[in-house]
PASE-145417 format. One record per residue: residue in one letter; chain; y, x, z of N, C-alpha, C in turn. Coordinates in Angstrom, 3 decimals. Atoms other than C-alpha are relative to their C-alpha. Example, Ala and Ser with C-alpha at 12.3 -4.5 7.8 and 13.67 -1.06 7.14 Angstrom:
<voti: a drenti: A n.yy: -1.190 n.xx: 0.890 n.zz: 0.000 ca.yy: -4.500 ca.xx: 12.300 ca.zz: 7.800 c.yy: 1.200 c.xx: 0.900 c.zz: 0.000>
<voti: s drenti: A n.yy: -1.190 n.xx: -0.820 n.zz: -0.060 ca.yy: -1.060 ca.xx: 13.670 ca.zz: 7.140 c.yy: 1.090 c.xx: -0.770 c.zz: 0.730>
END
This chain:
<voti: m drenti: A n.yy: -0.617 n.xx: 1.032 n.zz: -0.449 ca.yy: 85.524 ca.xx: 60.918 ca.zz: -98.928 c.yy: -0.274 c.xx: -0.928 c.zz: 1.052>
<voti: q drenti: A n.yy: 0.185 n.xx: 0.888 n.zz: -1.038 ca.yy: 86.090 ca.xx: 59.177 ca.zz: -95.757 c.yy: -0.086 c.xx: -1.665 c.zz: -0.289>
<voti: i drenti: A n.yy: 0.149 n.xx: 1.617 n.zz: -0.130 ca.yy: 84.653 ca.xx: 55.356 ca.zz: -95.004 c.yy: 0.880 c.xx: -0.440 c.zz: 0.980>
<voti: k drenti: A n.yy: -0.174 n.xx: 0.665 n.zz: -1.223 ca.yy: 86.717 ca.xx: 53.536 ca.zz: -92.729 c.yy: -0.760 c.xx: -1.108 c.zz: -0.283>
<voti: i drenti: A n.yy: 0.795 n.xx: 1.063 n.zz: -0.599 ca.yy: 84.321 ca.xx: 51.367 ca.zz: -90.940 c.yy: 0.370 c.xx: -1.253 c.zz: 0.633>
<voti: d drenti: A n.yy: -0.558 n.xx: 0.904 n.zz: -1.156 ca.yy: 85.721 ca.xx: 48.153 ca.zz: -89.683 c.yy: -0.760 c.xx: -1.143 c.zz: 0.689>
<voti: k drenti: A n.yy: 1.133 n.xx: 0.802 n.zz: -0.575 ca.yy: 84.423 ca.xx: 45.261 ca.zz: -87.837 c.yy: -0.712 c.xx: -1.005 c.zz: -0.616>
<voti: d drenti: A n.yy: 1.254 n.xx: 0.303 n.zz: 0.466 ca.yy: 82.741 ca.xx: 43.817 ca.zz: -90.711 c.yy: -1.084 c.xx: 0.257 c.zz: -0.900>
<voti: t drenti: A n.yy: 0.633 n.xx: -0.954 n.zz: 0.865 ca.yy: 81.239 ca.xx: 46.626 ca.zz: -91.904 c.yy: -1.257 c.xx: 0.272 c.zz: 1.086>
<voti: d drenti: A n.yy: 1.288 n.xx: -0.781 n.zz: -1.186 ca.yy: 77.428 ca.xx: 47.599 ca.zz: -90.311 c.yy: 0.238 c.xx: 1.133 c.zz: 0.670>
<voti: t drenti: A n.yy: -0.100 n.xx: -0.808 n.zz: -1.156 ca.yy: 77.598 ca.xx: 49.275 ca.zz: -87.380 c.yy: -0.561 c.xx: 1.320 c.zz: -0.303>
<voti: d drenti: A n.yy: 0.898 n.xx: -0.961 n.zz: 0.313 ca.yy: 75.158 ca.xx: 51.962 ca.zz: -88.615 c.yy: 0.891 c.xx: 0.680 c.zz: -0.844>
<voti: t drenti: A n.yy: -0.656 n.xx: -0.487 n.zz: 0.488 ca.yy: 77.513 ca.xx: 54.253 ca.zz: -89.931 c.yy: -0.548 c.xx: 0.351 c.zz: -1.276>
<voti: k drenti: A n.yy: 0.940 n.xx: -0.847 n.zz: 0.636 ca.yy: 74.859 ca.xx: 56.645 ca.zz: -91.501 c.yy: -0.425 c.xx: -0.750 c.zz: -1.264>
<voti: t drenti: A n.yy: 0.599 n.xx: 0.920 n.zz: 0.694 ca.yy: 73.524 ca.xx: 54.033 ca.zz: -93.096 c.yy: 0.541 c.xx: -0.511 c.zz: -1.315>
<voti: y drenti: A n.yy: -1.325 n.xx: 0.309 n.zz: 0.787 ca.yy: 76.663 ca.xx: 52.688 ca.zz: -94.774 c.yy: 0.132 c.xx: 0.950 c.zz: -0.988>
<voti: k drenti: A n.yy: -0.176 n.xx: -0.605 n.zz: 0.538 ca.yy: 77.477 ca.xx: 55.676 ca.zz: -95.677 c.yy: -0.984 c.xx: 0.718 c.zz: -1.437>
<voti: d drenti: A n.yy: 0.676 n.xx: -0.289 n.zz: 0.905 ca.yy: 74.283 ca.xx: 56.690 ca.zz: -97.381 c.yy: 0.157 c.xx: -0.875 c.zz: -1.409>
<voti: v drenti: A n.yy: 0.016 n.xx: 0.985 n.zz: 0.909 ca.yy: 74.397 ca.xx: 53.525 ca.zz: -99.306 c.yy: 0.655 c.xx: 0.371 c.zz: -0.707>
<voti: f drenti: A n.yy: -1.141 n.xx: -0.186 n.zz: 0.816 ca.yy: 77.968 ca.xx: 54.123 ca.zz: -100.241 c.yy: -0.083 c.xx: 1.325 c.zz: -0.842>
<voti: h drenti: A n.yy: -0.237 n.xx: -1.230 n.zz: 0.962 ca.yy: 77.059 ca.xx: 57.452 ca.zz: -101.887 c.yy: -0.967 c.xx: -0.068 c.zz: -1.231>
<voti: r drenti: A n.yy: 1.030 n.xx: 0.525 n.zz: 1.157 ca.yy: 74.111 ca.xx: 56.223 ca.zz: -103.665 c.yy: 0.328 c.xx: -1.017 c.zz: -1.320>
<voti: v drenti: A n.yy: -0.784 n.xx: 0.670 n.zz: 0.933 ca.yy: 76.146 ca.xx: 53.466 ca.zz: -105.070 c.yy: 0.884 c.xx: 0.498 c.zz: -1.120>
<voti: s drenti: A n.yy: -0.652 n.xx: -1.129 n.zz: 0.912 ca.yy: 78.570 ca.xx: 55.993 ca.zz: -106.361 c.yy: -0.002 c.xx: 0.692 c.zz: -0.807>
<voti: a drenti: A n.yy: 0.191 n.xx: -1.268 n.zz: 0.836 ca.yy: 76.452 ca.xx: 58.229 ca.zz: -107.907 c.yy: -0.440 c.xx: -1.262 c.zz: -1.554>
<voti: i drenti: A n.yy: 0.981 n.xx: 0.932 n.zz: 1.034 ca.yy: 74.806 ca.xx: 54.752 ca.zz: -109.847 c.yy: 1.560 c.xx: 0.062 c.zz: -1.073>
<voti: v drenti: A n.yy: -1.422 n.xx: 0.502 n.zz: 0.912 ca.yy: 78.510 ca.xx: 53.420 ca.zz: -110.869 c.yy: 0.256 c.xx: 1.305 c.zz: -0.694>
<voti: t drenti: A n.yy: -0.304 n.xx: -1.195 n.zz: 0.962 ca.yy: 79.567 ca.xx: 56.898 ca.zz: -112.031 c.yy: -0.570 c.xx: 0.279 c.zz: -1.128>
<voti: r drenti: A n.yy: 1.251 n.xx: -0.393 n.zz: 0.838 ca.yy: 76.511 ca.xx: 57.670 ca.zz: -114.153 c.yy: 0.311 c.xx: -1.256 c.zz: -0.846>
<voti: l drenti: A n.yy: 0.018 n.xx: 1.156 n.zz: 1.238 ca.yy: 76.495 ca.xx: 53.975 ca.zz: -115.951 c.yy: 1.586 c.xx: -0.290 c.zz: -0.356>
<voti: l drenti: A n.yy: -1.013 n.xx: 0.373 n.zz: 0.515 ca.yy: 79.959 ca.xx: 53.483 ca.zz: -116.263 c.yy: 0.836 c.xx: 1.335 c.zz: -0.688>
<voti: s drenti: A n.yy: -0.746 n.xx: -0.666 n.zz: 0.647 ca.yy: 81.436 ca.xx: 56.898 ca.zz: -117.025 c.yy: 1.067 c.xx: 0.708 c.zz: 0.481>
<voti: v drenti: A n.yy: -1.546 n.xx: 0.293 n.zz: -0.804 ca.yy: 84.321 ca.xx: 56.958 ca.zz: -114.329 c.yy: -0.255 c.xx: 1.376 c.zz: 0.363>
<voti: d drenti: A n.yy: 0.168 n.xx: -1.090 n.zz: -0.877 ca.yy: 85.281 ca.xx: 59.810 ca.zz: -112.729 c.yy: -0.359 c.xx: -0.217 c.zz: 1.816>
<voti: p drenti: A n.yy: 0.238 n.xx: 0.183 n.zz: -1.224 ca.yy: 84.167 ca.xx: 60.162 ca.zz: -109.267 c.yy: 0.802 c.xx: -0.643 c.zz: 1.173>
<voti: t drenti: A n.yy: -1.249 n.xx: 0.133 n.zz: -0.770 ca.yy: 87.363 ca.xx: 60.019 ca.zz: -107.505 c.yy: 0.611 c.xx: -1.725 c.zz: -0.358>
<voti: q drenti: A n.yy: -0.553 n.xx: 1.311 n.zz: 0.431 ca.yy: 87.995 ca.xx: 56.338 ca.zz: -109.033 c.yy: -1.005 c.xx: -0.858 c.zz: 1.108>
<voti: v drenti: A n.yy: 1.177 n.xx: 0.878 n.zz: -0.607 ca.yy: 84.884 ca.xx: 55.184 ca.zz: -106.917 c.yy: 0.531 c.xx: 0.053 c.zz: 1.493>
<voti: e drenti: A n.yy: -0.794 n.xx: 0.321 n.zz: -1.200 ca.yy: 86.735 ca.xx: 53.901 ca.zz: -103.739 c.yy: -0.718 c.xx: -1.340 c.zz: 0.473>
<voti: l drenti: A n.yy: 1.001 n.xx: 0.529 n.zz: -0.393 ca.yy: 84.973 ca.xx: 51.455 ca.zz: -101.591 c.yy: 1.123 c.xx: -1.633 c.zz: -0.587>
<voti: k drenti: A n.yy: -0.636 n.xx: 1.112 n.zz: 0.036 ca.yy: 87.977 ca.xx: 48.836 ca.zz: -102.553 c.yy: 0.008 c.xx: -0.269 c.zz: -1.488>
<voti: a drenti: A n.yy: 0.155 n.xx: -0.080 n.zz: 2.057 ca.yy: 87.318 ca.xx: 49.530 ca.zz: -106.735 c.yy: -0.735 c.xx: -1.128 c.zz: -0.196>
<voti: d drenti: A n.yy: 0.375 n.xx: 1.211 n.zz: 1.222 ca.yy: 86.815 ca.xx: 46.342 ca.zz: -108.965 c.yy: -1.083 c.xx: 0.483 c.zz: -0.904>
<voti: f drenti: A n.yy: 0.700 n.xx: -0.803 n.zz: 0.971 ca.yy: 83.649 ca.xx: 47.221 ca.zz: -111.100 c.yy: 0.909 c.xx: -0.464 c.zz: -1.337>
<voti: s drenti: A n.yy: -0.488 n.xx: 0.129 n.zz: 1.654 ca.yy: 85.818 ca.xx: 45.353 ca.zz: -114.059 c.yy: 1.562 c.xx: 0.574 c.zz: 0.085>
<voti: k drenti: A n.yy: -1.179 n.xx: -0.072 n.zz: 0.123 ca.yy: 89.434 ca.xx: 45.507 ca.zz: -113.121 c.yy: 0.658 c.xx: 1.333 c.zz: 0.443>
<voti: d drenti: A n.yy: -0.169 n.xx: -1.626 n.zz: -0.472 ca.yy: 89.311 ca.xx: 49.254 ca.zz: -111.613 c.yy: -0.735 c.xx: 0.957 c.zz: -0.675>
<voti: l drenti: A n.yy: 1.156 n.xx: -1.094 n.zz: 0.834 ca.yy: 86.234 ca.xx: 50.784 ca.zz: -113.536 c.yy: 0.024 c.xx: -0.324 c.zz: -1.465>
<voti: g drenti: A n.yy: 0.444 n.xx: 0.320 n.zz: 1.352 ca.yy: 86.420 ca.xx: 48.921 ca.zz: -116.604 c.yy: -1.477 c.xx: -0.586 c.zz: -0.161>
<voti: a drenti: A n.yy: 1.214 n.xx: 0.527 n.zz: 0.246 ca.yy: 83.010 ca.xx: 47.384 ca.zz: -116.406 c.yy: 0.183 c.xx: -1.336 c.zz: -0.953>
<voti: d drenti: A n.yy: 0.282 n.xx: 1.586 n.zz: 0.504 ca.yy: 81.854 ca.xx: 44.324 ca.zz: -118.467 c.yy: -0.991 c.xx: -0.368 c.zz: 0.472>
<voti: s drenti: A n.yy: 0.841 n.xx: 1.040 n.zz: -0.790 ca.yy: 79.680 ca.xx: 41.794 ca.zz: -118.118 c.yy: -1.656 c.xx: 0.716 c.zz: -0.060>
<voti: l drenti: A n.yy: 0.778 n.xx: -0.647 n.zz: 0.461 ca.yy: 76.982 ca.xx: 43.748 ca.zz: -119.642 c.yy: -0.305 c.xx: 1.515 c.zz: 1.348>
<voti: d drenti: A n.yy: 0.229 n.xx: -0.880 n.zz: -1.166 ca.yy: 77.773 ca.xx: 46.683 ca.zz: -117.363 c.yy: -0.540 c.xx: -0.442 c.zz: 1.191>
<voti: i drenti: A n.yy: 0.555 n.xx: 0.222 n.zz: -1.244 ca.yy: 77.397 ca.xx: 44.840 ca.zz: -114.260 c.yy: -1.344 c.xx: -0.407 c.zz: -0.030>
<voti: v drenti: A n.yy: 1.101 n.xx: 0.090 n.zz: -0.220 ca.yy: 74.320 ca.xx: 43.732 ca.zz: -114.886 c.yy: -1.050 c.xx: 1.240 c.zz: -0.019>
<voti: e drenti: A n.yy: 1.058 n.xx: -1.103 n.zz: -0.722 ca.yy: 72.992 ca.xx: 46.917 ca.zz: -115.218 c.yy: 0.235 c.xx: 0.684 c.zz: 0.689>
<voti: l drenti: A n.yy: -0.220 n.xx: -0.157 n.zz: -1.441 ca.yy: 74.726 ca.xx: 47.850 ca.zz: -112.108 c.yy: -0.998 c.xx: -0.511 c.zz: 0.959>
<voti: i drenti: A n.yy: 0.664 n.xx: 0.919 n.zz: -0.600 ca.yy: 72.955 ca.xx: 45.099 ca.zz: -110.665 c.yy: -1.734 c.xx: 0.231 c.zz: -0.088>
<voti: l drenti: A n.yy: 1.229 n.xx: -0.897 n.zz: 0.032 ca.yy: 69.618 ca.xx: 46.415 ca.zz: -111.673 c.yy: -0.418 c.xx: 1.087 c.zz: -0.078>
<voti: s drenti: A n.yy: 0.189 n.xx: -1.231 n.zz: -0.811 ca.yy: 69.937 ca.xx: 49.982 ca.zz: -111.040 c.yy: 0.294 c.xx: -0.094 c.zz: 1.285>
<voti: f drenti: A n.yy: -0.073 n.xx: -0.098 n.zz: -1.280 ca.yy: 71.100 ca.xx: 48.999 ca.zz: -107.470 c.yy: -1.585 c.xx: -0.707 c.zz: 0.462>
<voti: e drenti: A n.yy: 1.237 n.xx: 0.856 n.zz: -0.424 ca.yy: 67.950 ca.xx: 46.817 ca.zz: -107.245 c.yy: -1.283 c.xx: 1.533 c.zz: 0.124>
<voti: e drenti: A n.yy: 0.886 n.xx: -0.979 n.zz: 0.301 ca.yy: 65.744 ca.xx: 49.697 ca.zz: -108.771 c.yy: 0.407 c.xx: 1.012 c.zz: 1.396>
<voti: e drenti: A n.yy: -0.102 n.xx: -0.914 n.zz: -1.001 ca.yy: 67.459 ca.xx: 52.121 ca.zz: -106.460 c.yy: -0.278 c.xx: -0.150 c.zz: 1.565>
<voti: f drenti: A n.yy: 0.130 n.xx: 0.500 n.zz: -1.347 ca.yy: 67.080 ca.xx: 50.392 ca.zz: -103.094 c.yy: -1.329 c.xx: -0.782 c.zz: 0.214>
<voti: s drenti: A n.yy: 0.847 n.xx: 0.786 n.zz: 0.149 ca.yy: 64.096 ca.xx: 48.681 ca.zz: -104.113 c.yy: 0.150 c.xx: -1.706 c.zz: 0.633>
<voti: i drenti: A n.yy: -0.690 n.xx: 1.367 n.zz: -0.558 ca.yy: 65.722 ca.xx: 45.168 ca.zz: -103.173 c.yy: 0.061 c.xx: -1.090 c.zz: -1.453>
<voti: v drenti: A n.yy: -0.642 n.xx: 1.137 n.zz: 0.989 ca.yy: 66.276 ca.xx: 41.948 ca.zz: -105.311 c.yy: 1.013 c.xx: -0.540 c.zz: 0.557>
<voti: i drenti: A n.yy: -1.118 n.xx: 0.522 n.zz: -0.378 ca.yy: 69.317 ca.xx: 40.794 ca.zz: -105.912 c.yy: 0.217 c.xx: -1.408 c.zz: -0.753>
<voti: p drenti: A n.yy: 0.092 n.xx: 1.495 n.zz: 0.796 ca.yy: 69.533 ca.xx: 36.952 ca.zz: -106.850 c.yy: 1.434 c.xx: 0.114 c.zz: -0.956>
<voti: d drenti: A n.yy: -1.201 n.xx: 0.570 n.zz: 0.883 ca.yy: 72.054 ca.xx: 35.606 ca.zz: -109.564 c.yy: 0.938 c.xx: -0.100 c.zz: 0.089>
<voti: e drenti: A n.yy: -1.265 n.xx: 0.569 n.zz: -0.772 ca.yy: 73.917 ca.xx: 33.865 ca.zz: -107.322 c.yy: 0.707 c.xx: 1.143 c.zz: 1.001>
<voti: a drenti: A n.yy: -0.789 n.xx: -1.334 n.zz: -0.784 ca.yy: 74.548 ca.xx: 36.832 ca.zz: -104.848 c.yy: 0.677 c.xx: 0.836 c.zz: -1.008>
<voti: a drenti: A n.yy: -0.774 n.xx: -1.099 n.zz: 0.681 ca.yy: 75.115 ca.xx: 39.189 ca.zz: -107.525 c.yy: 1.201 c.xx: -0.607 c.zz: -0.993>
<voti: s drenti: A n.yy: -1.146 n.xx: 0.160 n.zz: 0.352 ca.yy: 77.808 ca.xx: 37.057 ca.zz: -109.243 c.yy: 1.135 c.xx: -0.084 c.zz: 1.210>
<voti: e drenti: A n.yy: -0.855 n.xx: -0.046 n.zz: -1.357 ca.yy: 79.672 ca.xx: 37.358 ca.zz: -105.800 c.yy: 0.348 c.xx: 1.135 c.zz: 0.249>
<voti: i drenti: A n.yy: -0.693 n.xx: -1.651 n.zz: 0.081 ca.yy: 79.805 ca.xx: 41.154 ca.zz: -106.250 c.yy: 0.383 c.xx: 0.414 c.zz: -0.953>
<voti: s drenti: A n.yy: -1.060 n.xx: -0.355 n.zz: 0.654 ca.yy: 82.648 ca.xx: 42.515 ca.zz: -107.319 c.yy: 0.846 c.xx: 1.210 c.zz: -0.426>
<voti: t drenti: A n.yy: -0.790 n.xx: -1.619 n.zz: -0.539 ca.yy: 83.765 ca.xx: 45.708 ca.zz: -105.627 c.yy: -1.205 c.xx: 0.518 c.zz: 0.301>
<voti: i drenti: A n.yy: 1.038 n.xx: -0.834 n.zz: -0.884 ca.yy: 81.994 ca.xx: 48.581 ca.zz: -104.182 c.yy: -0.323 c.xx: -0.408 c.zz: 1.197>
<voti: e drenti: A n.yy: -0.054 n.xx: 0.746 n.zz: -0.755 ca.yy: 82.454 ca.xx: 47.259 ca.zz: -101.281 c.yy: -0.821 c.xx: -0.563 c.zz: 0.811>
<voti: q drenti: A n.yy: 1.033 n.xx: 1.336 n.zz: -0.268 ca.yy: 80.629 ca.xx: 44.144 ca.zz: -101.528 c.yy: -1.377 c.xx: 0.643 c.zz: -0.139>
<voti: a drenti: A n.yy: 1.604 n.xx: -0.199 n.zz: 0.245 ca.yy: 77.697 ca.xx: 45.630 ca.zz: -103.099 c.yy: -0.836 c.xx: 0.803 c.zz: 0.996>
<voti: v drenti: A n.yy: 0.441 n.xx: -0.618 n.zz: -1.345 ca.yy: 77.589 ca.xx: 48.162 ca.zz: -100.096 c.yy: -0.663 c.xx: -0.798 c.zz: 0.662>
<voti: k drenti: A n.yy: 0.272 n.xx: 0.534 n.zz: -0.981 ca.yy: 77.575 ca.xx: 45.569 ca.zz: -97.781 c.yy: -1.059 c.xx: -0.938 c.zz: -0.078>
<voti: y drenti: A n.yy: 0.640 n.xx: 0.146 n.zz: 0.654 ca.yy: 75.187 ca.xx: 43.742 ca.zz: -99.604 c.yy: -1.649 c.xx: 0.567 c.zz: 0.168>
<voti: i drenti: A n.yy: 1.090 n.xx: -0.892 n.zz: -0.009 ca.yy: 72.477 ca.xx: 46.177 ca.zz: -99.995 c.yy: -0.268 c.xx: 0.522 c.zz: 1.601>
<voti: v drenti: A n.yy: 0.107 n.xx: -0.584 n.zz: -1.577 ca.yy: 73.012 ca.xx: 47.320 ca.zz: -96.438 c.yy: -0.766 c.xx: -1.125 c.zz: 0.686>
<voti: k drenti: A n.yy: 0.317 n.xx: 1.318 n.zz: -0.496 ca.yy: 72.410 ca.xx: 43.810 ca.zz: -95.350 c.yy: -1.637 c.xx: -0.373 c.zz: -0.673>
<voti: k drenti: A n.yy: 1.327 n.xx: 0.250 n.zz: 0.750 ca.yy: 69.058 ca.xx: 43.547 ca.zz: -97.772 c.yy: -0.651 c.xx: 1.169 c.zz: 0.788>
<voti: i drenti: A n.yy: 0.843 n.xx: -1.168 n.zz: -0.156 ca.yy: 67.784 ca.xx: 46.811 ca.zz: -96.499 c.yy: -0.314 c.xx: -0.469 c.zz: 1.768>
<voti: r drenti: A n.yy: -0.121 n.xx: 0.825 n.zz: -1.014 ca.yy: 68.457 ca.xx: 45.396 ca.zz: -92.885 c.yy: -1.412 c.xx: -1.066 c.zz: 0.203>
<voti: e drenti: A n.yy: 0.664 n.xx: 1.037 n.zz: -0.229 ca.yy: 66.246 ca.xx: 42.331 ca.zz: -93.433 c.yy: -1.412 c.xx: 0.697 c.zz: -0.497>
<voti: t drenti: A n.yy: 1.317 n.xx: -0.836 n.zz: 0.488 ca.yy: 63.147 ca.xx: 44.691 ca.zz: -94.881 c.yy: -0.540 c.xx: 0.375 c.zz: 1.521>
END
C-alpha cells in the first residue's frame, strides 16, 4: 500500500510508514478486518465496525506497542487510522 504524504504529515516518511504498518497490524488483528480495509482515511467505527470497547482496546494496544501514553482527551479525538498514526508519530518525536 502506498501512503500519500502531505504537508501536514510528518516529513520523516520512514517513521510515518513504520507507524502506519504497525497500527495497521494492530487494527487488523483486534478488529478482525481484511488488511485491504485498513487505509489512512478509514474511520474505526464507520468503516471498520469498531464499537467503543474496541476503540479502548485499540488505544491501549497502541500505547503498549509504541511505549507511549495517550491521554483520554487525545484518545477521544482519534477516530481514523491517519489521526492515530499522526498522533503516535508526534508522541515518538517528543520522547
